[in-house]
FIPA-775884 format. One record per residue: x, y, z of N, C-alpha, C in turn. Coordinates in steps of 0.05 Angstrom, whole numbers. Layout:
REM residues N
X  Y  Z  X  Y  Z  X  Y  Z
...
END
This chain:
REM residues 395
-578  -1942  -3203  -560  -1957  -3220  -570  -1956  -3249
-551  -1960  -3268  -559  -1962  -3295  -571  -1990  -3300
-595  -1992  -3311  -607  -2018  -3315  -590  -2036  -3333
-592  -2062  -3327  -580  -2083  -3344  -602  -2101  -3354
-600  -2110  -3378  -620  -2128  -3389  -613  -2157  -3385
-632  -2173  -3377  -629  -2202  -3377  -635  -2211  -3406
-614  -2211  -3423  -619  -2217  -3451  -624  -2246  -3456
-618  -2263  -3437  -624  -2292  -3437  -625  -2302  -3409
-642  -2321  -3403  -643  -2332  -3376  -656  -2360  -3378
-647  -2377  -3360  -657  -2405  -3360  -654  -2417  -3332
-669  -2437  -3326  -666  -2451  -3301  -675  -2480  -3304
-661  -2497  -3290  -668  -2526  -3289  -669  -2534  -3259
-692  -2546  -3252  -696  -2554  -3224  -715  -2578  -3225
-725  -2585  -3201  -743  -2607  -3200  -771  -2601  -3212
-776  -2576  -3219  -801  -2569  -3232  -799  -2565  -3262
-775  -2572  -3273  -773  -2571  -3302  -745  -2564  -3312
-739  -2573  -3335  -714  -2566  -3349  -720  -2543  -3368
-712  -2519  -3361  -718  -2496  -3378  -743  -2482  -3368
-746  -2457  -3379  -768  -2440  -3369  -795  -2449  -3377
-798  -2462  -3401  -825  -2470  -3409  -837  -2491  -3390
-824  -2513  -3385  -834  -2533  -3366  -837  -2521  -3338
-818  -2504  -3330  -820  -2493  -3303  -844  -2475  -3301
-850  -2458  -3321  -873  -2441  -3320  -899  -2458  -3319
-900  -2479  -3335  -923  -2497  -3336  -928  -2509  -3308
-907  -2517  -3294  -911  -2529  -3268  -920  -2508  -3248
-909  -2484  -3249  -918  -2463  -3231  -947  -2456  -3236
-955  -2455  -3262  -983  -2448  -3268  -1002  -2470  -3258
-992  -2495  -3259  -1009  -2517  -3250  -1010  -2520  -3219
-993  -2504  -3206  -992  -2505  -3177  -982  -2531  -3165
-963  -2543  -3179  -953  -2569  -3170  -926  -2566  -3157
-919  -2584  -3140  -893  -2585  -3128  -876  -2606  -3142
-850  -2601  -3142  -831  -2621  -3152  -818  -2637  -3130
-826  -2633  -3106  -814  -2647  -3083  -824  -2675  -3081
-806  -2693  -3076  -812  -2722  -3074  -797  -2734  -3050
-805  -2757  -3040  -791  -2769  -3017  -762  -2773  -3023
-745  -2767  -3003  -716  -2770  -3006  -708  -2799  -3010
-692  -2805  -3031  -684  -2833  -3034  -668  -2843  -3010
-674  -2867  -3000  -660  -2877  -2977  -630  -2879  -2980
-621  -2885  -3005  -593  -2886  -3011  -586  -2865  -3031
-565  -2849  -3026  -546  -2851  -3003  -553  -2833  -2980
-577  -2820  -2980  -581  -2798  -2962  -592  -2807  -2934
-610  -2826  -2934  -618  -2837  -2909  -633  -2818  -2890
-650  -2800  -2901  -665  -2782  -2884  -695  -2784  -2891
-712  -2782  -2871  -741  -2782  -2875  -749  -2753  -2881
-747  -2745  -2906  -754  -2718  -2914  -762  -2718  -2943
-767  -2695  -2954  -773  -2692  -2983  -751  -2675  -2996
-745  -2680  -3021  -724  -2665  -3034  -734  -2657  -3062
-721  -2637  -3073  -726  -2628  -3101  -703  -2638  -3118
-705  -2662  -3129  -683  -2675  -3142  -686  -2673  -3173
-664  -2667  -3187  -663  -2667  -3216  -651  -2694  -3225
-667  -2713  -3230  -658  -2740  -3235  -640  -2741  -3259
-645  -2725  -3279  -629  -2726  -3304  -600  -2719  -3300
-593  -2706  -3278  -565  -2699  -3273  -549  -2724  -3267
-561  -2745  -3258  -547  -2770  -3252  -535  -2782  -3278
-548  -2778  -3300  -540  -2792  -3325  -527  -2773  -3345
-526  -2748  -3338  -514  -2729  -3358  -484  -2733  -3360
-474  -2737  -3384  -446  -2741  -3388  -433  -2715  -3398
-409  -2710  -3388  -394  -2687  -3398  -377  -2695  -3422
-372  -2676  -3441  -354  -2682  -3463  -326  -2688  -3452
-310  -2702  -3468  -283  -2709  -3460  -266  -2684  -3453
-271  -2662  -3467  -256  -2637  -3462  -261  -2625  -3435
-283  -2634  -3422  -291  -2623  -3396  -288  -2644  -3374
-275  -2666  -3380  -274  -2689  -3362  -262  -2682  -3334
-243  -2663  -3333  -231  -2656  -3308  -251  -2644  -3288
-274  -2636  -3298  -294  -2624  -3281  -317  -2643  -3275
-313  -2668  -3281  -336  -2687  -3280  -345  -2693  -3251
-366  -2681  -3243  -380  -2686  -3218  -409  -2680  -3222
-426  -2688  -3204  -455  -2685  -3208  -463  -2656  -3208
-449  -2639  -3193  -456  -2610  -3193  -451  -2598  -3220
-428  -2605  -3233  -423  -2594  -3259  -439  -2607  -3281
-447  -2632  -3277  -466  -2644  -3296  -493  -2630  -3295
-502  -2623  -3271  -527  -2608  -3269  -524  -2581  -3283
-501  -2568  -3279  -496  -2542  -3293  -497  -2546  -3323
-484  -2567  -3333  -484  -2572  -3362  -512  -2577  -3373
-528  -2591  -3357  -556  -2595  -3365  -570  -2569  -3366
-565  -2551  -3347  -578  -2525  -3347  -570  -2507  -3369
-544  -2508  -3377  -534  -2491  -3398  -546  -2499  -3425
-556  -2523  -3427  -567  -2533  -3453  -595  -2524  -3458
-608  -2511  -3439  -636  -2504  -3441  -640  -2475  -3452
-663  -2471  -3465  -672  -2444  -3473  -653  -2430  -3492
-637  -2445  -3507  -618  -2432  -3525  -598  -2415  -3512
-593  -2419  -3486  -575  -2401  -3471  -547  -2401  -3482
-536  -2424  -3488  -508  -2425  -3498  -505  -2410  -3524
-526  -2412  -3541  -526  -2398  -3567  -525  -2368  -3563
-541  -2358  -3543  -541  -2329  -3537  -513  -2320  -3528
-500  -2337  -3512  -473  -2330  -3503  -454  -2329  -3527
-456  -2348  -3546  -439  -2347  -3569  -443  -2322  -3586
-468  -2313  -3587  -473  -2288  -3601  -460  -2264  -3588
-459  -2264  -3561  -446  -2242  -3547  -415  -2244  -3550
-405  -2268  -3552  -376  -2271  -3557  -369  -2258  -3584
-386  -2262  -3604  -382  -2249  -3630  -383  -2219  -3628
-400  -2209  -3610  -404  -2180  -3607  -382  -2167  -3590
-375  -2180  -3568  -357  -2167  -3549  -329  -2179  -3548
-327  -2204  -3555  -302  -2219  -3551  -303  -2235  -3526
-291  -2259  -3525  -294  -2277  -3503  -281  -2265  -3477
-261  -2248  -3480  -248  -2237  -3456  -263  -2214  -3443
-284  -2205  -3456  -300  -2183  -3446  -326  -2192  -3433
-329  -2218  -3430  -353  -2229  -3417  -344  -2243  -3391
-354  -2234  -3369  -347  -2246  -3343  -365  -2269  -3335
-356  -2285  -3316  -371  -2307  -3306  -373  -2303  -3275
-397  -2302  -3265  -402  -2298  -3237  -422  -2319  -3227
-411  -2338  -3212  -427  -2361  -3203  -430  -2361  -3173
-453  -2371  -3164  -458  -2375  -3135  -462  -2405  -3129
-452  -2414  -3108  -456  -2442  -3098  -451  -2443  -3069
-463  -2462  -3055  -457  -2465  -3027  -437  -2487  -3022
-440  -2510  -3036  -422  -2533  -3031  -408  -2543  -3055
-412  -2531  -3079  -399  -2540  -3103  -402  -2570  -3106
-380  -2584  -3112  -382  -2613  -3117  -374  -2629  -3092
-383  -2621  -3068  -375  -2635  -3044  -384  -2664  -3044
-404  -2671  -3060  -413  -2699  -3061  -390  -2717  -3071
-374  -2707  -3090  -351  -2723  -3099  -331  -2728  -3077
-327  -2708  -3060  -309  -2711  -3037  -320  -2730  -3017
-346  -2729  -3012  -359  -2749  -2994  -354  -2777  -3004
-357  -2781  -3030  -353  -2808  -3041  -323  -2816  -3040
-306  -2796  -3044  -277  -2802  -3043  -269  -2810  -3015
-279  -2796  -2994  -272  -2804  -2967  -283  -2831  -2960
-307  -2838  -2970  -318  -2864  -2965  -302  -2887  -2978
-286  -2879  -2999  -270  -2899  -3013  -240  -2898  -3006
-233  -2885  -2984  -205  -2883  -2976  -193  -2911  -2971
-167  -2912  -2976  -152  -2936  -2971  -154  -2943  -2941
-163  -2967  -2934  -167  -2974  -2906  -142  -2974  -2889
-119  -2978  -2902  -94  -2979  -2887  -80  -2952  -2885
-80  -2937  -2907  -65  -2912  -2907  -83  -2887  -2905
-109  -2891  -2910  -127  -2868  -2910  -125  -2851  -2935
-109  -2860  -2954  -106  -2844  -2979  -132  -2843  -2995
-137  -2820  -3006  -160  -2817  -3024  -155  -2831  -3050
-176  -2838  -3065  -173  -2851  -3091  -155  -2835  -3109
-139  -2849  -3125  -119  -2836  -3142  -132  -2818  -3163
-156  -2824  -3171  -169  -2808  -3192  -185  -2784  -3181
-185  -2780  -3155  -200  -2757  -3144  -186  -2731  -3150
-201  -2712  -3162  -190  -2687  -3171  -204  -2664  -3157
-194  -2657  -3133  -208  -2637  -3117  -211  -2610  -3132
-190  -2601  -3146  -191  -2575  -3159  -213  -2574  -3180
-217  -2596  -3194  -237  -2595  -3215  -265  -2600  -3206
-269  -2615  -3184  -296  -2624  -3177  -307  -2612  -3151
-290  -2605  -3132  -300  -2596  -3107  -292  -2567  -3100
-268  -2559  -3107  -260  -2531  -3103  -283  -2512  -3109
-288  -2493  -3091  -310  -2475  -3096  -309  -2462  -3123
-285  -2456  -3133  -283  -2443  -3159  -290  -2462  -3182
-293  -2488  -3177  -298  -2507  -3198  -321  -2499  -3216
-343  -2489  -3205  -366  -2483  -3221  -361  -2460  -3240
-346  -2440  -3232  -340  -2418  -3250  -321  -2427  -3271
-300  -2442  -3264  -281  -2452  -3283  -295  -2470  -3304
-313  -2486  -3294  -328  -2504  -3312  -346  -2488  -3332
-361  -2469  -3322  -379  -2454  -3339  -363  -2438  -3359
-341  -2426  -3351  -324  -2410  -3369  -313  -2428  -3391
-304  -2452  -3384  -293  -2471  -3404  -315  -2481  -3422
-338  -2488  -3411  -360  -2498  -3427  -370  -2478  -3448
-370  -2452  -3440  -380  -2431  -3457  -358  -2417  -3473
-333  -2426  -3469  -310  -2415  -3483  -306  -2385  -3477
-309  -2378  -3451  -305  -2351  -3442  -279  -2348  -3428
-265  -2325  -3433  -238  -2321  -3422  -237  -2296  -3405
-259  -2283  -3399  -259  -2259  -3382  -257  -2266  -3353
-259  -2246  -3336  -257  -2251  -3307  -278  -2271  -3298
-271  -2288  -3279  -289  -2308  -3268  -286  -2309  -3238
-309  -2312  -3224  -308  -2313  -3195  -332  -2329  -3185
-329  -2338  -3160  -351  -2352  -3147  -356  -2339  -3120
-382  -2335  -3114  -390  -2325  -3087  -403  -2348  -3073
-394  -2353  -3049  -405  -2374  -3032  -413  -2362  -3005
-437  -2351  -3004  -447  -2338  -2980  -473  -2351  -2972
-473  -2378  -2972  -497  -2394  -2965  -520  -2387  -2985
-543  -2382  -2974  -567  -2380  -2991  -570  -2354  -3006
-552  -2335  -3001  -553  -2310  -3017  -533  -2311  -3040
-518  -2333  -3044  -496  -2334  -3062  -503  -2325  -3090
-523  -2337  -3102  -528  -2331  -3131  -547  -2308  -3135
-555  -2294  -3113  -567  -2268  -3116  -545  -2247  -3116
-525  -2250  -3099  -503  -2231  -3097  -486  -2230  -3122
-486  -2251  -3139  -471  -2250  -3163  -482  -2229  -3183
-508  -2223  -3181  -519  -2203  -3198  -508  -2175  -3191
-505  -2170  -3165  -494  -2145  -3156  -464  -2143  -3163
-450  -2165  -3161  -421  -2164  -3168  -418  -2160  -3198
-434  -2173  -3214  -432  -2170  -3243  -439  -2141  -3251
-459  -2130  -3238  -467  -2102  -3243  -443  -2083  -3239
-429  -2087  -3216  -406  -2070  -3210  -384  -2073  -3231
-379  -2097  -3240  -358  -2102  -3260  -365  -2089  -3286
-390  -2091  -3294  -399  -2078  -3319  -397  -2048  -3317
-407  -2037  -3295  -407  -2008  -3291  -378  -1997  -3290
-360  -2012  -3280  -332  -2003  -3278  -317  -2004  -3305
-329  -2018  -3325  -316  -2021  -3351  -298  -2045  -3353
-297  -2061  -3331  -280  -2085  -3332  -289  -2105  -3353
-315  -2107  -3357  -327  -2125  -3376  -350  -2111  -3390
-360  -2123  -3412  -383  -2113  -3426  -408  -2128  -3421
-406  -2153  -3412  -429  -2170  -3407  -420  -2191  -3387
-440  -2205  -3375  -433  -2225  -3355  -453  -2248  -3356
-442  -2272  -3353  -459  -2296  -3347  -460  -2299  -3317
-484  -2298  -3306  -487  -2300  -3277  -505  -2324  -3271
-503  -2334  -3248  -521  -2357  -3241  -512  -2371  -3216
-525  -2393  -3211  -519  -2410  -3188  -525  -2439  -3193
-509  -2456  -3181  -513  -2485  -3183  -507  -2497  -3155
-526  -2513  -3146  -521  -2529  -3122  -536  -2556  -3126
-524  -2577  -3115  -535  -2604  -3119  -537  -2618  -3092
-554  -2637  -3091  -559  -2652  -3066  -533  -2666  -3057
-529  -2667  -3031  -506  -2680  -3020  -512  -2686  -2990
-495  -2704  -2979  -499  -2711  -2951  -493  -2687  -2932
-474  -2671  -2940  -466  -2648  -2923  -489  -2630  -2917
-504  -2621  -2937  -525  -2603  -2932  -550  -2617  -2919
-557  -2640  -2929  -580  -2654  -2918  -576  -2660  -2889
-554  -2672  -2882  -550  -2679  -2854  -542  -2655  -2837
-529  -2635  -2850  -523  -2611  -2835  -547  -2596  -2826
-566  -2591  -2845  -591  -2578  -2837  -608  -2595  -2818
-606  -2621  -2822  -621  -2639  -2804  -610  -2637  -2776
-584  -2634  -2773  -572  -2632  -2746  -580  -2606  -2732
-588  -2586  -2748  -598  -2561  -2737  -628  -2562  -2732
-640  -2585  -2737  -668  -2589  -2733  -685  -2570  -2751
-675  -2566  -2775  -688  -2548  -2794  -702  -2562  -2817
-700  -2589  -2819  -711  -2604  -2842  -738  -2615  -2835
-757  -2609  -2852  -784  -2620  -2849  -787  -2648  -2860
-804  -2664  -2848  -809  -2691  -2859  -827  -2690  -2883
-844  -2669  -2885  -863  -2667  -2907  -854  -2644  -2925
-866  -2641  -2949  -859  -2619  -2966  -862  -2592  -2952
-843  -2575  -2956  -841  -2549  -2942  -867  -2532  -2946
-874  -2518  -2925  -899  -2501  -2925  -892  -2473  -2917
-880  -2457  -2934  -872  -2430  -2927  -895  -2413  -2917
-891  -2398  -2896  -910  -2379  -2885  -935  -2392  -2874
-936  -2418  -2873  -959  -2432  -2862  -958  -2432  -2831
-982  -2432  -2819  -983  -2432  -2790  -970  -2457  -2779
-970  -2479  -2794  -958  -2504  -2785  -931  -2510  -2797
-918  -2490  -2808  -892  -2495  -2821  -872  -2506  -2800
-855  -2524  -2809  -837  -2537  -2790  -810  -2544  -2802
-802  -2529  -2823  -775  -2534  -2833  -773  -2534  -2863
-749  -2538  -2873  -744  -2535  -2902  -744  -2562  -2916
-747  -2560  -2942  -742  -2583  -2960  -719  -2574  -2979
-698  -2590  -2980  -675  -2582  -2996  -678  -2591  -3025
-672  -2573  -3043  -673  -2580  -3072  -646  -2575  -3085
-646  -2578  -3111  -622  -2572  -3127  -630  -2558  -3153
-612  -2543  -3164  -619  -2527  -3188  -594  -2516  -3201
-597  -2510  -3226  -578  -2495  -3242  -593  -2472  -3256
-585  -2448  -3250  -599  -2425  -3262  -579  -2405  -3272
-585  -2393  -3296  -565  -2375  -3308  -580  -2351  -3321
-566  -2329  -3322  -575  -2305  -3337  -552  -2292  -3351
-558  -2279  -3373  -538  -2264  -3388  -544  -2234  -3384
-526  -2219  -3371  -530  -2191  -3366  -513  -2174  -3384
-525  -2152  -3394  -510  -2133  -3410  -525  -2106  -3409
-513  -2084  -3417  -527  -2058  -3416  -554  -2060  -3429
-573  -2047  -3417  -601  -2049  -3424  -607  -2036  -3451
-625  -2049  -3466  -636  -2037  -3490  -664  -2028  -3483
-677  -2016  -3503  -703  -2004  -3498  -726  -2021  -3509
-720  -2047  -3515  -741  -2064  -3527  -764  -2068  -3507
-788  -2064  -3517  -812  -2068  -3501  -813  -2097  -3491
-820  -2100  -3466  -822  -2127  -3455  -797  -2139  -3445
-774  -2126  -3450  -748  -2136  -3440  -748  -2136  -3409
-734  -2155  -3397  -732  -2156  -3368  -706  -2144  -3360
-707  -2125  -3342  -683  -2110  -3333  -677  -2115  -3304
-652  -2116  -3297  -643  -2114  -3269  -640  -2084  -3263
-656  -2074  -3245  -656  -2045  -3240  -647  -2037  -3212
-645  -2057  -3194  -637  -2050  -3167  -624  -2074  -3152
-603  -2068  -3138  -590  -2089  -3121  -585  -2077  -3094
-589  -2094  -3073  -584  -2086  -3046  -572  -2109  -3030
-550  -2103  -3016  -536  -2123  -3000  -532  -2113  -2972
-531  -2131  -2953  -525  -2124  -2925  -514  -2148  -2911
-502  -2143  -2888  -491  -2165  -2871  -496  -2157  -2842
-516  -2168  -2830  -522  -2160  -2802  -506  -2177  -2782
-496  -2200  -2790  -479  -2217  -2773  -492  -2222  -2746
-519  -2225  -2746  -533  -2229  -2720  -525  -2256  -2708
-524  -2277  -2724  -520  -2304  -2713  -511  -2321  -2736
-496  -2343  -2730  -485  -2360  -2751  -507  -2372  -2768
-530  -2380  -2756  -551  -2394  -2771  -578  -2382  -2768
-583  -2366  -2747  -610  -2355  -2743  -612  -2326  -2753
-635  -2319  -2765  -638  -2291  -2774  -642  -2272  -2751
-636  -2247  -2756  -643  -2226  -2736  -673  -2227  -2732
-683  -2228  -2707  -712  -2232  -2703  -730  -2211  -2715
-719  -2187  -2718  -735  -2165  -2731  -728  -2162  -2760
-711  -2180  -2770  -704  -2178  -2799  -687  -2153  -2805
-670  -2145  -2787  -656  -2120  -2791  -640  -2119  -2817
-623  -2140  -2821  -607  -2140  -2846  -624  -2144  -2871
-645  -2160  -2869  -663  -2164  -2891  -676  -2138  -2900
-685  -2122  -2880  -697  -2096  -2886  -677  -2078  -2899
-653  -2078  -2889  -632  -2061  -2900  -626  -2068  -2929
-625  -2094  -2935  -620  -2102  -2963  -643  -2093  -2981
-668  -2096  -2972  -690  -2087  -2989  -690  -2057  -2993
-685  -2042  -2972  -684  -2013  -2974  -662  -2004  -2993
-639  -2017  -2992  -617  -2011  -3011  -624  -2017  -3039
-639  -2039  -3043  -647  -2046  -3070  -667  -2026  -3082
-686  -2017  -3065  -704  -1996  -3074  -690  -1970  -3081
-671  -1962  -3063  -656  -1938  -3068  -640  -1940  -3094
-628  -1963  -3098  -612  -1968  -3123  -629  -1965  -3147
-654  -1975  -3145  -673  -1974  -3168  -687  -1947  -3171
-685  -1930  -3150  -699  -1905  -3151  -729  -1908  -3149
-738  -1928  -3133  -767  -1934  -3132  -778  -1929  -3104
-803  -1923  -3103  -818  -1922  -3077  -828  -1950  -3071
-832  -1957  -3045  -840  -1984  -3038  -866  -1992  -3052
-885  -1974  -3055  -911  -1981  -3067  -909  -1989  -3097
-886  -1984  -3109  -883  -1991  -3137  -877  -2021  -3142
-869  -2035  -3121  -864  -2063  -3124  -890  -2078  -3126
-894  -2093  -3148  -919  -2107  -3152  -920  -2136  -3143
-897  -2148  -3140  -896  -2176  -3131  -869  -2180  -3117
-869  -2196  -3096  -844  -2202  -3082  -842  -2233  -3080
-818  -2243  -3088  -812  -2271  -3084  -798  -2273  -3058
-812  -2282  -3037  -800  -2284  -3011  -777  -2304  -3010
-758  -2300  -2992  -738  -2320  -2987  -753  -2345  -2976
-771  -2341  -2957  -791  -2361  -2949  -781  -2390  -2947
-764  -2396  -2928  -753  -2423  -2926  -772  -2442  -2913
-792  -2433  -2898  -810  -2450  -2884  -802  -2457  -2856
-781  -2445  -2846  -775  -2449  -2817  -790  -2427  -2802
-797  -2433  -2777  -812  -2413  -2761  -798  -2387  -2759
-772  -2387  -2753  -758  -2362  -2748  -753  -2346  -2773
-746  -2359  -2795  -740  -2345  -2820  -764  -2331  -2831
-787  -2344  -2832  -810  -2332  -2844  -821  -2309  -2826
-818  -2312  -2800  -827  -2291  -2782  -809  -2266  -2785
-783  -2270  -2786  -764  -2248  -2789  -768  -2234  -2816
-771  -2250  -2837  -775  -2237  -2864  -801  -2222  -2865
-822  -2233  -2854  -848  -2219  -2855  -846  -2192  -2841
-832  -2191  -2819  -829  -2165  -2805  -812  -2145  -2821
-791  -2156  -2834  -774  -2138  -2851  -790  -2127  -2875
-805  -2145  -2888  -821  -2136  -2911  -842  -2116  -2903
-856  -2121  -2880  -876  -2102  -2871  -864  -2075  -2865
-840  -2075  -2853  -827  -2049  -2846  -817  -2035  -2871
-809  -2049  -2892  -798  -2036  -2915  -819  -2031  -2937
-836  -2050  -2943  -854  -2048  -2965  -883  -2045  -2956
-889  -2048  -2931  -916  -2048  -2922  -928  -2077  -2923
-953  -2079  -2916  -965  -2105  -2913  -982  -2114  -2938
-984  -2097  -2958  -1003  -2102  -2980  -990  -2114  -3005
-964  -2112  -3008  -951  -2122  -3032  -955  -2152  -3034
-967  -2163  -3055  -971  -2192  -3057  -944  -2207  -3061
-942  -2230  -3049  -918  -2245  -3053  -922  -2274  -3047
-902  -2290  -3052  -902  -2319  -3047  -874  -2329  -3046
-871  -2352  -3034  -845  -2366  -3035  -849  -2390  -3054
-833  -2391  -3074  -835  -2414  -3093  -819  -2438  -3084
-808  -2437  -3060  -794  -2460  -3049  -812  -2484  -3044
-838  -2478  -3041  -857  -2500  -3038  -858  -2517  -3063
-851  -2506  -3086  -850  -2521  -3111  -822  -2532  -3116
-801  -2516  -3111  -774  -2524  -3119  -758  -2536  -3097
-766  -2531  -3071  -749  -2536  -3049  -729  -2513  -3047
-713  -2513  -3025  -693  -2493  -3021  -667  -2502  -3035
-661  -2489  -3057  -637  -2497  -3073  -612  -2484  -3064
-612  -2472  -3040  -588  -2463  -3026  -573  -2442  -3043
-548  -2449  -3051  -532  -2429  -3066  -543  -2423  -3094
-562  -2439  -3104  -574  -2434  -3130  -600  -2419  -3127
-610  -2415  -3102  -637  -2404  -3099  -640  -2376  -3110
-620  -2359  -3105  -622  -2331  -3115  -627  -2330  -3145
-610  -2344  -3160  -613  -2343  -3189  -638  -2356  -3199
-645  -2379  -3186  -670  -2392  -3194  -694  -2374  -3190
-695  -2360  -3168  -718  -2343  -3162  -717  -2317  -3178
-694  -2308  -3187  -693  -2286  -3206  -706  -2294  -3232
-700  -2318  -3241  -713  -2328  -3266  -743  -2330  -3262
-752  -2339  -3239  -781  -2340  -3234  -793  -2312  -3234
-779  -2293  -3222  -789  -2265  -3223  -790  -2254  -3252
-770  -2262  -3268  -770  -2253  -3296  -794  -2264  -3311
-800  -2290  -3305  -824  -2302  -3318  -850  -2288  -3308
-851  -2281  -3282  -874  -2268  -3271  -879  -2241  -3285
-857  -2226  -3290  -859  -2201  -3304  -866  -2205  -3333
-854  -2224  -3346  -858  -2228  -3374  -887  -2238  -3380
-896  -2256  -3362  -922  -2269  -3367  -946  -2255  -3353
-940  -2235  -3336  -961  -2223  -3320  -975  -2243  -3302
-958  -2257  -3287  -967  -2280  -3272  -953  -2281  -3245
-968  -2281  -3223  -957  -2284  -3196  -962  -2312  -3186
-942  -2329  -3182  -946  -2356  -3174  -955  -2358  -3144
-974  -2375  -3139  -983  -2379  -3112  -963  -2397  -3097
-964  -2396  -3071  -946  -2412  -3054  -955  -2441  -3052
-942  -2458  -3066  -950  -2487  -3065  -945  -2499  -3038
-964  -2516  -3029  -963  -2531  -3004  -974  -2515  -2980
-973  -2489  -2981  -983  -2472  -2960  -1013  -2471  -2961
-1027  -2477  -2939  -1056  -2477  -2939  -1068  -2457  -2919
-1054  -2453  -2897  -1064  -2434  -2876  -1042  -2415  -2869
-1043  -2391  -2881  -1022  -2371  -2875  -1023  -2364  -2846
-999  -2363  -2834  -997  -2356  -2805  -1008  -2328  -2801
-1029  -2324  -2786  -1041  -2297  -2782  -1022  -2278  -2768
-1001  -2289  -2755  -982  -2271  -2741  -962  -2259  -2760
-962  -2267  -2785  -942  -2256  -2804  -955  -2234  -2820
-945  -2210  -2818  -959  -2186  -2830  -952  -2182  -2860
-960  -2202  -2876  -955  -2200  -2905  -980  -2208  -2920
-981  -2201  -2946  -1002  -2211  -2964  -990  -2235  -2979
-997  -2259  -2970  -985  -2283  -2981  -1005  -2296  -3001
-996  -2301  -3025  -1013  -2313  -3046  -1015  -2343  -3043
-1039  -2353  -3038  -1044  -2382  -3036  -1049  -2393  -3064
-1058  -2377  -3082  -1063  -2386  -3109  -1051  -2367  -3129
-1050  -2376  -3154  -1039  -2359  -3176  -1057  -2335  -3181
-1044  -2314  -3189  -1059  -2290  -3197  -1047  -2278  -3222
-1064  -2270  -3240  -1054  -2255  -3264  -1054  -2226  -3258
-1032  -2212  -3266  -1030  -2183  -3260  -1009  -2172  -3279
-1015  -2147  -3288  -995  -2133  -3305  -974  -2122  -3286
-951  -2133  -3286  -930  -2126  -3267  -908  -2109  -3281
-898  -2089  -3267  -875  -2074  -3278  -850  -2079  -3261
-854  -2082  -3234  -831  -2086  -3217  -835  -2110  -3199
-814  -2126  -3195  -815  -2149  -3176  -790  -2149  -3160
-792  -2158  -3135  -768  -2160  -3118  -764  -2189  -3111
-738  -2197  -3110  -731  -2224  -3101  -712  -2222  -3078
-719  -2237  -3056  -703  -2237  -3032  -687  -2262  -3028
-662  -2260  -3020  -645  -2283  -3014  -629  -2276  -2989
-633  -2291  -2968  -620  -2286  -2942  -605  -2311  -2933
-579  -2308  -2928  -563  -2331  -2921  -554  -2332  -2892
-542  -2354  -2885  -530  -2358  -2859  -511  -2335  -2853
-508  -2329  -2827  -490  -2308  -2819  -499  -2280  -2825
-524  -2277  -2834  -535  -2251  -2839  -526  -2239  -2866
-520  -2256  -2885  -512  -2247  -2912  -537  -2244  -2929
-545  -2220  -2935  -571  -2214  -2947  -569  -2200  -2974
-587  -2207  -2992  -587  -2193  -3018  -616  -2192  -3028
-624  -2169  -3037  -649  -2164  -3050  -645  -2153  -3078
-660  -2162  -3097  -657  -2153  -3125  -684  -2143  -3135
-684  -2122  -3151  -708  -2112  -3164  -706  -2115  -3194
-726  -2128  -3205  -728  -2131  -3234  -751  -2115  -3245
-749  -2107  -3270  -770  -2091  -3283  -776  -2101  -3311
-800  -2097  -3319  -808  -2102  -3347  -809  -2076  -3362
-794  -2074  -3384  -793  -2049  -3399  -820  -2045  -3413
-829  -2020  -3414  -854  -2014  -3427  -850  -2012  -3457
END
């Protein structure tokens, strides 16, 4: 594929608002996971919560989109000068030539949860002010981001569970290569809600303690929330620039919620990403594992990685720091990989203390400095929807 440059990127999660605070937290080896508030969630678990999203107000011009998910997005768009970079591209390309590609799993379902709790006891009618199209419709996040950034080009949302905001990079790449657009705002936003917390809990996948990816005692996920964005456009030759050089997608459809035990689809996605980038497996210097911390996911991924890349490529799951941000995880972890390449820094897996010896991978327990040229990010969703991305640092 023709490389695309990440000319701007930002992320907001429980480990920081913007890349500076996030990088500092990763370097310190800290987790942002805290005990789940008893109200309204009522679960004995830990979550990666962005408290500032509760108080973020949207401008009057965006009031039709007012929900916590879009407030989190608005908070994220305000970091790292991202909105200013988009305005500069509008001046260069025109607003209609910049696409919006967003990933989410549940959009603003929390608003619908609250609306159903407030139904009229006699008629069952939802509150008069509830605006499904603006706050919960899956397309809400793309419509909101486009309006907030004053973009008028093509806009779409991918909702494929935990691979959602990784797959948007591949979709944006195809749109740019086809000439449909000149640049794209890509990203993912997901926020805490009853649906995901109790849904994953009903599947017995939620840990009571902070998640421990690849640990011998791992026992489930910790759910987080995040807003992460990148600006993609044709690559320049600037030294140090971060490029998207490979994308790989697959759908093994093994099971609605369980991964293929041998990681068949995951391996296929990684191999496609390598082929797209024109790279040999040994050229990958760091891998950000999907690494959810469930016994079956980490086992399947480790087998897929060993089969595709071998057992020596160093990697870690940063979900021990951020929690699993579901539909936002792909974009969040692309930003983390971009920081790893830019800073020459491989983050260790927070909370993991004893790597499961049955998992054939080189898992980083602590941070390591390294001059990296290529990094891979894995995102694998329910139903076997898989996506792997390869990023590179220009020499």
